[in-house]
C-alpha positions as CSV (number, residue, x, y, z in Angstrom):
1,M,106.3,-17.1,34.4
2,D,108.8,-18.0,36.8
3,A,112.4,-18.2,36.2
4,N,113.0,-21.6,36.5
5,K,110.1,-22.3,34.6
6,I,111.6,-20.2,31.6
7,K,115.3,-21.4,32.5
8,E,114.0,-24.9,31.7
9,Q,112.1,-23.1,28.4
10,V,115.2,-21.5,27.4
11,K,116.9,-24.7,27.6
12,I,114.8,-26.8,25.8
13,R,115.3,-24.7,22.3
14,F,118.5,-24.2,23.0
15,T,118.4,-27.8,22.8
16,E,117.0,-28.3,19.8
17,Y,117.9,-24.6,18.2
18,L,121.9,-27.1,18.1
19,N,120.4,-30.5,17.3
20,E,118.3,-29.0,14.5
21,N,122.2,-27.2,13.1
22,R,123.9,-29.5,14.1
23,H,126.4,-27.8,16.7
24,R,128.3,-29.3,19.8
25,K,126.1,-29.4,22.8
26,T,129.1,-27.9,25.6
27,P,128.4,-27.7,29.1
28,E,129.8,-24.4,28.6
29,R,127.7,-23.5,26.2
30,F,124.1,-24.4,28.7
31,A,125.9,-22.9,31.4
32,I,126.7,-19.7,29.9
33,L,123.0,-20.0,28.7
34,D,122.6,-20.0,32.5
35,H,124.0,-17.4,33.9
36,I,122.7,-15.3,31.3
37,Y,119.1,-17.0,32.7
38,S,120.1,-16.2,36.6
39,T,121.1,-12.1,36.6
40,K,118.6,-9.6,34.6
41,G,119.4,-6.3,32.8
42,H,121.3,-6.0,30.4
43,F,125.1,-6.8,29.8
44,N,128.6,-6.9,27.2
45,V,130.7,-9.7,26.4
46,E,133.7,-7.8,28.7
47,S,130.7,-8.1,32.5
48,L,129.5,-11.5,31.1
49,F,133.0,-12.1,31.4
50,Q,133.8,-10.9,34.9
51,S,131.0,-12.7,35.7
52,M,131.0,-15.8,35.1
53,N,135.2,-15.8,36.4
54,S,133.5,-13.9,39.4
55,C,131.1,-17.3,40.3
56,N,134.7,-19.6,39.6
57,F,133.1,-20.8,36.3
58,R,136.5,-20.3,33.9
59,V,135.8,-19.6,29.3
60,S,137.6,-17.7,26.6
61,R,136.2,-14.7,25.3
62,A,136.4,-17.5,22.1
63,T,133.8,-19.2,23.9
64,L,131.2,-16.3,25.0
65,Y,131.1,-14.6,21.3
66,N,130.3,-18.2,19.5
67,T,128.5,-18.9,22.1
68,I,126.1,-15.6,21.8
69,E,125.9,-15.6,18.0
70,L,124.3,-20.0,18.9
71,L,121.9,-17.7,21.6
72,L,121.1,-14.8,18.7
73,D,120.3,-16.8,16.1
74,C,118.1,-19.2,18.2
75,G,115.9,-16.2,19.8
76,L,117.1,-16.0,23.2
77,L,119.4,-12.7,23.4
78,I,118.9,-9.6,22.0
79,K,121.1,-7.2,20.3
80,H,121.1,-3.8,21.3
81,Q,124.0,-0.7,20.5
82,F,123.4,2.0,22.0
83,G,125.6,4.8,20.2
84,E,128.5,3.3,21.8
85,N,131.0,0.6,20.0
86,I,130.0,-2.2,22.7
87,S,127.9,-4.4,21.8
88,Q,124.6,-5.3,24.6
89,Y,123.1,-8.2,24.6
90,E,119.6,-8.7,27.6
91,R,117.2,-11.9,27.6
92,A,114.1,-12.2,24.7
93,I,112.5,-14.2,27.8
94,G,110.4,-13.7,30.9
95,N,111.4,-9.9,30.3
96,E,109.1,-7.2,29.9
97,N,108.3,-4.3,27.1
98,H,110.5,-1.9,28.4
99,D,112.4,1.5,26.9
100,H,115.5,2.4,27.2
101,L,116.8,5.6,28.3
102,I,120.0,5.8,26.7
103,C,122.2,9.2,28.3
104,T,124.0,11.2,25.5
105,S,126.5,12.6,27.8
106,C,127.1,9.2,29.1
107,G,126.4,6.8,28.4
108,K,124.2,5.2,31.2
109,V,121.4,3.5,29.8
110,K,118.4,2.6,32.9
111,E,114.9,0.9,31.8
112,Y,111.8,2.7,31.7
113,K,108.7,0.1,32.2
114,N,106.2,1.5,30.2
115,G,103.5,-0.1,30.3
116,N,101.6,-1.6,26.7
117,L,102.6,1.1,23.9
118,F,100.0,0.8,22.3
119,T,96.6,2.0,23.2
120,P,93.5,-0.7,22.3
121,A,93.1,0.6,19.4
122,Q,96.8,1.1,18.0
123,Q,96.5,-3.2,18.9
124,K,93.6,-3.9,16.0
125,K,96.0,-2.4,13.6
126,V,98.5,-4.6,14.2
127,Q,95.9,-7.8,15.2
128,K,97.4,-9.8,12.2
129,F,100.4,-8.9,13.5
130,K,101.7,-10.8,16.4
131,V,104.7,-8.6,18.5
132,S,107.0,-10.9,20.3
133,Y,108.6,-7.8,21.7
134,Y,109.2,-3.9,20.9
135,S,111.9,-1.7,22.4
136,M,111.5,1.7,22.0
137,Y,115.1,4.0,22.2
138,I,114.5,7.5,23.9
139,Y,118.6,9.7,23.6
140,G,118.6,12.5,26.3
141,I,120.7,13.3,29.3
142,C,120.3,12.1,32.7
143,A,119.2,13.9,36.2
144,K,123.2,13.8,36.9
145,C,124.5,15.3,33.7
146,L,121.8,17.2,33.5
147,K,122.4,18.9,37.2
148,E,126.3,18.8,35.9
149,K,126.0,20.1,32.9
150,Q,124.3,23.8,34.2
151,Q,126.9,23.8,37.3
152,A,129.5,23.7,34.9
153,E,127.5,26.5,33.4
154,K,127.3,28.3,36.2
155,K,131.3,28.5,36.7
156,N,131.2,29.6,33.1
157,K,128.6,32.7,34.0
158,S,130.2,33.3,37.3
159,S,134.0,33.6,35.7
160,K,133.2,35.4,33.1
161,N,131.0,38.0,35.2
162,T,134.7,38.8,37.3
């Protein structure tokens, strides 16, 4: 589905959610939704705040937090906790299923597209269950941190030998 169709679909869904739950339909809420669905990848509230400010759209952090809670509740956002104290978010619609590779040393998160998680035999087992999305977290050490660790170990060995 192309980006404009996705944006229109999520706008309709958000409007319906706001109406059903008697929330105000403010320009700020829709601008936040549009901004989130105009960018790809993970974000946190602070990075969203900075990104919107750089686009000359002034919005308070309180409005961001409140709108994010509404978007989570209506299923338009996914919340991740990658082992740090800061929540990360990503779009729920228009994302391909992917895994998350999380470095336990530096905290960097990389998305890894892995095709379909389920084999045909496994899909038959979950026939009576409609999968919306899945998310897998894989923890380890990224190549950069691994290289730094190995260099530090070599340096320690050479200093012990002298």
